[in-house]
KEFI-898710 format. One line per 5 residues: number of its first residue (from 1); for each residue x, y, z of C-alpha. Coordinates in Angstrom, 1 decimal, padded with zeros to 4 digits. Layout:
NUM	X/Y/Z; ...
END
This chain:
1	000.0/000.0/000.0; 001.0/003.6/-000.5; -000.1/006.7/001.3; 000.2/010.5/000.7; 000.3/012.2/004.1
6	001.7/015.6/003.1; -001.4/017.6/002.2; 000.0/020.6/004.2; 002.8/020.8/001.6; 000.4/020.6/-001.3
11	-002.9/018.8/-001.9; -004.0/017.2/-005.2; -005.9/019.5/-007.5; -009.6/019.1/-007.4; -011.1/017.7/-010.6
16	-013.4/020.7/-011.0; -010.4/023.0/-010.7; -008.5/021.0/-013.3; -011.5/021.2/-015.7; -011.8/025.0/-015.2
21	-008.1/025.5/-015.7; -008.0/023.3/-018.8; -010.9/025.1/-020.4; -009.3/028.5/-019.6; -005.9/027.4/-021.1
26	-007.6/027.1/-024.5; -008.8/030.7/-024.4; -006.7/033.6/-025.7; -006.5/037.1/-024.1; -004.4/039.2/-021.8
31	-006.7/040.5/-019.0; -005.1/043.9/-019.4; -005.8/044.1/-023.2; -008.6/046.4/-024.4; -009.8/044.3/-027.3
36	-012.6/041.7/-027.1; -010.3/038.7/-026.2; -008.7/040.8/-023.4; -012.1/042.0/-022.1; -013.4/038.4/-022.0
41	-010.3/037.3/-020.1; -010.7/040.2/-017.7; -014.3/039.3/-017.1; -013.4/035.7/-016.1; -010.7/037.0/-013.8
46	-013.1/039.4/-012.1; -015.7/036.8/-011.7; -013.1/034.6/-010.1; -012.1/037.4/-007.8; -015.7/037.8/-006.7
51	-015.9/034.1/-006.0; -012.7/034.2/-003.9; -014.0/037.2/-002.0; -017.3/035.5/-001.3; -015.5/032.4/000.0
56	-013.1/034.3/002.2; -015.4/037.0/003.6; -013.9/039.9/001.7; -014.8/042.5/-000.8; -013.7/041.8/-004.4
61	-011.6/045.0/-004.3; -009.7/043.6/-001.4; -008.4/040.6/-003.3; -004.9/041.3/-004.7; -003.9/038.4/-006.9
66	-000.3/037.2/-006.6; 002.0/034.4/-007.8; 001.5/032.4/-004.5; 001.6/032.6/-000.7; 005.2/033.5/-000.5
71	004.8/036.5/-002.7; 001.8/037.6/-000.8; 003.6/037.3/002.5; 006.5/039.3/001.1; 004.2/042.0/-000.1
76	002.5/042.2/003.3; 005.7/042.4/005.4; 007.7/044.7/003.1; 004.9/046.7/001.7; 003.4/047.5/005.1
81	006.8/048.3/006.7; 007.9/050.6/003.9; 004.5/052.5/003.8; 004.5/052.8/007.6; 008.1/054.1/007.7
86	007.2/056.8/005.1; 004.3/057.9/007.3; 006.3/057.8/010.6; 010.1/057.1/010.6; 009.9/056.0/014.2
91	007.9/052.9/013.3; 010.7/050.4/012.7; 009.7/047.4/014.7; 008.2/044.3/013.0; 006.5/041.9/015.4
96	006.2/038.3/014.2; 005.5/035.1/016.1; 008.5/032.8/016.6; 006.7/030.0/014.7; 005.9/031.9/011.5
101	006.6/030.3/008.1; 009.9/031.3/006.5; 007.8/033.2/003.9; 007.2/035.7/006.7; 010.3/035.3/008.8
106	012.8/035.6/006.0; 011.4/038.9/004.5; 011.2/040.3/008.0; 014.9/039.5/008.7; 015.7/040.8/005.2
111	014.1/044.1/006.2; 016.3/044.2/009.3; 019.4/043.7/007.2; 018.5/046.1/004.4; 015.9/048.5/005.5
116	016.6/049.3/009.1; 013.8/047.2/010.7; 014.0/045.8/014.2; 012.6/042.3/014.5; 010.8/041.1/017.6
121	010.0/037.4/017.8; 006.9/036.9/019.9; 007.1/033.7/022.1; 004.7/030.8/022.1; 003.8/028.3/024.7
126	004.6/024.5/024.7; 001.6/024.0/022.4; 002.9/026.4/019.8; 000.2/029.0/020.6; 001.1/032.7/020.8
131	001.7/034.3/024.2; -000.7/037.2/024.2; 000.7/038.6/027.4; 004.1/039.0/025.7; 002.5/040.8/022.8
136	000.5/043.1/025.2; 003.7/043.9/027.1; 005.6/044.6/023.8; 002.9/046.9/022.6; 002.6/048.8/025.9
141	006.4/049.4/025.9; 006.9/050.1/022.2; 003.5/050.5/020.5; 004.4/053.9/018.9; 007.5/052.2/017.3
146	005.8/049.2/015.7; 005.2/049.2/012.0; 003.2/045.9/011.7; 002.3/042.7/013.4; 002.3/039.3/011.5
151	000.8/036.3/013.2; -000.2/033.2/011.2; -003.7/031.9/011.4; -002.6/028.3/011.7; 000.9/026.8/012.1
156	002.0/024.7/009.2; 004.0/022.3/011.3; 002.2/021.5/014.5; -001.3/022.7/013.5; -001.7/025.2/016.3
161	-004.4/027.8/015.7; -003.4/031.3/016.8; -005.6/033.9/018.5; -005.8/036.2/015.5; -008.8/038.2/016.6
166	-007.1/038.9/020.0; -003.9/040.0/018.2; -006.0/042.4/016.1; -007.7/043.8/019.1; -004.4/044.5/020.9
171	-002.6/045.9/017.9; -005.4/048.2/016.7; -005.4/050.0/020.1; -002.0/051.4/018.9; -003.0/051.9/015.3
176	-000.9/049.0/014.1; -001.9/047.0/011.0; -002.0/043.2/011.4; -001.2/040.6/008.7; -001.9/036.9/009.0
181	-000.7/034.0/006.8; -003.9/031.9/006.5; -002.5/029.5/003.9; -003.0/026.4/006.1; -006.4/027.5/007.6
186	-008.6/028.0/004.6; -010.8/024.9/004.1; -010.0/023.5/007.5; -011.4/026.1/009.9; -013.8/029.1/009.4
191	-011.9/031.9/007.8; -013.6/035.3/007.4; -011.5/038.2/006.5; -014.0/040.9/007.4; -015.0/039.5/010.8
196	-011.4/038.8/011.8; -010.6/042.5/011.7; -007.3/041.8/009.9; -005.7/044.4/007.6; -004.1/041.8/005.4
201	-004.3/038.1/004.9; -002.4/035.6/002.7; -004.0/032.6/000.9; -002.6/030.2/-001.7; -004.1/028.1/-004.4
206	-002.3/024.8/-004.1; -003.2/024.4/-000.5; -007.0/024.1/-001.2; -006.9/022.0/-004.3; -006.0/024.7/-006.9
211	-002.9/025.0/-009.0; 000.6/026.0/-007.9; 001.8/029.5/-008.6; -001.3/031.5/-007.7; -002.4/033.1/-004.4
216	-003.7/036.3/-003.1; -003.1/039.0/-000.5; -006.4/040.2/001.0; -005.8/043.8/001.8; -008.5/046.0/003.4
221	-009.7/049.0/001.4; -007.6/052.1/002.2; -004.6/050.0/003.4; -001.4/051.7/002.3; 001.0/049.1/000.8
226	004.3/050.0/-001.0; 004.6/047.7/-004.1; 007.4/045.1/-004.2; 007.0/044.6/-008.0; 006.8/047.5/-010.4
231	005.7/047.4/-014.0; 002.2/047.6/-015.5; 000.3/048.8/-012.4; -002.1/045.9/-012.2; -003.9/045.0/-009.0
236	-004.6/048.5/-007.7; -001.0/049.3/-008.5; 000.1/047.1/-005.7; 001.2/044.0/-007.7; 002.3/044.6/-011.3
241	002.4/041.7/-013.8; 000.1/040.0/-016.3; -002.6/038.2/-014.5; -002.6/034.4/-014.8; -006.2/033.9/-015.9
246	-006.2/030.1/-016.0; -004.7/029.7/-012.6; -006.9/032.4/-011.1; -010.1/030.7/-012.4; -009.0/027.3/-011.1
251	-008.0/028.8/-007.7; -011.4/030.4/-007.3; -013.2/027.1/-008.1; -011.0/025.2/-005.7; -011.4/027.7/-002.9
256	-015.1/027.9/-003.3; -015.4/024.2/-003.1; -013.0/023.8/-000.1; -014.9/026.4/001.9; -018.3/024.9/001.0
261	-017.2/021.4/002.0; -015.3/022.6/005.1; -017.8/021.7/007.9; -018.2/018.0/006.8; -014.6/017.7/005.7
266	-013.2/019.0/008.9; -015.3/016.5/010.9; -014.2/013.6/008.7; -010.5/014.6/008.8; -010.5/015.2/012.5
271	-011.8/011.7/013.1; -009.2/010.3/010.7; -006.5/012.3/012.4; -007.6/011.0/015.8; -007.4/007.4/014.5
276	-003.9/008.1/013.1; -002.8/009.6/016.5; -004.2/006.7/018.5; -002.7/004.0/016.2; 000.8/005.7/016.0
281	000.8/005.9/019.8; -000.1/002.2/020.0; 002.5/001.0/017.6; 005.3/003.4/018.7; 004.6/004.0/022.4
286	007.5/006.5/022.9; 006.3/008.8/020.0; 005.4/012.3/021.3; 002.5/014.2/019.8; 003.4/017.9/019.4
291	001.1/020.9/019.3; -002.3/021.3/021.0; -003.9/018.2/022.3; -006.6/017.1/019.9; -008.9/016.2/022.8
296	-008.3/018.8/025.4; -007.5/021.6/023.0; -009.4/020.5/019.9; -010.4/024.1/019.1; -006.8/025.1/019.0
301	-005.6/022.5/016.4; -006.2/022.0/012.7; -008.3/018.9/012.1; -006.0/017.4/009.5; -002.6/017.8/011.3
306	-000.7/015.2/013.4; 002.9/016.0/014.3; 005.1/013.6/016.2; 008.7/013.5/017.5; 010.4/010.1/017.7
311	013.1/009.9/020.3; 016.5/008.7/019.1; 015.7/009.2/015.4; 016.6/011.7/012.8; 013.6/013.0/010.9
316	015.3/012.8/007.6; 016.0/009.1/008.2; 012.4/008.5/009.1; 011.2/010.4/006.0; 013.4/008.5/003.6
321	012.6/005.1/005.1; 008.9/005.8/005.0; 009.2/007.1/001.4; 010.9/003.9/000.3; 008.0/002.0/001.9
326	005.4/004.0/000.0; 004.4/006.5/002.7; 005.0/010.2/001.9; 005.1/012.8/004.7; 007.2/015.6/005.9
331	009.8/016.4/008.6; 008.4/019.8/009.0; 011.9/021.2/009.5; 014.1/023.4/007.4; 017.2/022.2/005.5
336	019.6/025.0/005.1; 022.8/024.7/003.0; 022.3/021.0/002.8; 022.5/020.6/006.6; 019.4/019.2/008.4
341	018.4/021.5/011.2; 015.8/021.1/013.9; 012.5/022.9/013.3; 012.5/026.5/014.6; 008.8/025.9/015.5
346	009.7/023.0/017.9; 012.6/024.9/019.4; 010.3/027.9/020.0; 007.9/025.6/021.8; 010.7/024.5/024.2
351	011.4/021.1/022.6; 015.0/020.0/023.2; 017.2/020.1/020.0; 017.8/016.3/020.0; 014.1/015.6/020.3
356	013.2/018.2/017.7; 015.5/016.5/015.2; 013.2/013.4/015.2; 010.1/015.1/013.9; 007.5/013.9/011.4
361	004.4/015.7/010.2; 001.4/013.7/008.9; -001.3/015.9/007.2; -004.5/014.8/005.6; -006.7/016.2/002.8
366	-009.7/015.8/000.6; -008.3/012.5/-000.9; -007.3/010.9/002.4; -008.9/007.7/003.6; -008.4/005.2/006.4
371	-006.2/003.2/003.9; -003.6/005.9/004.2; -003.5/005.4/008.0; -003.4/001.6/007.5; -000.4/002.0/005.2
376	001.4/004.2/007.7; 001.0/002.1/010.8; 001.9/-001.1/008.9; 005.4/000.1/008.3; 006.0/002.7/011.0
381	007.3/000.5/013.8; 010.0/-001.1/011.6; 011.0/002.3/010.2; 011.3/003.8/013.7; 013.4/000.8/014.8
386	015.8/001.2/011.9; 016.0/005.0/012.3; 016.8/004.6/016.0; 019.5/002.1/015.3; 021.0/004.4/012.6
391	020.7/007.4/014.9; 022.4/005.7/017.8; 025.1/004.5/015.6; 025.7/007.9/014.1; 025.9/009.5/017.5
396	028.3/006.9/018.8; 030.6/007.4/015.8; 030.4/011.2/016.1; 031.2/011.0/019.8; 034.3/008.8/019.2
401	036.0/011.4/017.0
END
């Protein structure tokens, strides 16, 4: 048996999105052109924008189309910082949670190196949930120096849901805009841009069953953003570049379906996740579930996420052994310059470095079934045993040098 358990990385395109994209690929027309073909393409893009807005609780004018989630995050962090600095040079601080995706962390640190920003990493608790008291303390002390706050809606590694509305409430007392990367949340938990109070929010196509290479930054009307790309002035002048009509149409179809199906899908996936967690714990008793407890803190965890650490193992060894056995998952950790490193998310949660190295993330999606869990637990005990033996041998060899 084989199993795909890495839906948080990307989930298979939905057939209806494939059909919509295929049909659009046969059409000619640049949405910025003024002739009939261009106007027809523009109409299909705008209809898709309206569908995206409806699915995400936004106005169509607030949907700024991008080339994906990473671009949208960069536009939010850089665009907000630059615009705020122009308005008030004292606003140099960027507040981000310590467990953000690198699509937020890296541009923030780039701004520190190249644009005079000061980065503040907001701590999280052992579940991976933001410490609101730390944010409150930071804002009380330096609220007039903060350019923006960015806190993800749901963590991509351990599945922890963040208190976004509380973050917004605190930040807005000081006139500070808030951005949230909601890439992992859409289709799993209720996401409504308007009711959240957010100033900007990132979404991505391939996480909801749409194509790669398309996403959006939802930016409230009147929000001042300095463009990162310059050129034709598309998308309110915020994001220049020829719009990808086929990808946009497919993205809208997938997002609309994912949101419509969410209540039933979340219930089904949560039950499947709970079965996975129980069976992993049964076959590998020393495995440690990370993130909010799915029973005690069910409302704080994504329904489709199960993240474990396996003592004495290297995550990469586990991943490759599982892959060779037909089970595809993720370590959830970064690999920089070819050197495996423990997850910054787990370290921020207080997990010891040796334990953090043995991490695996199993994530479910719209194609997942109980057969995927069966395939995992059939091979997992043997894989862990081999990985532990390799890990111990490697540490013994390293220690003898």
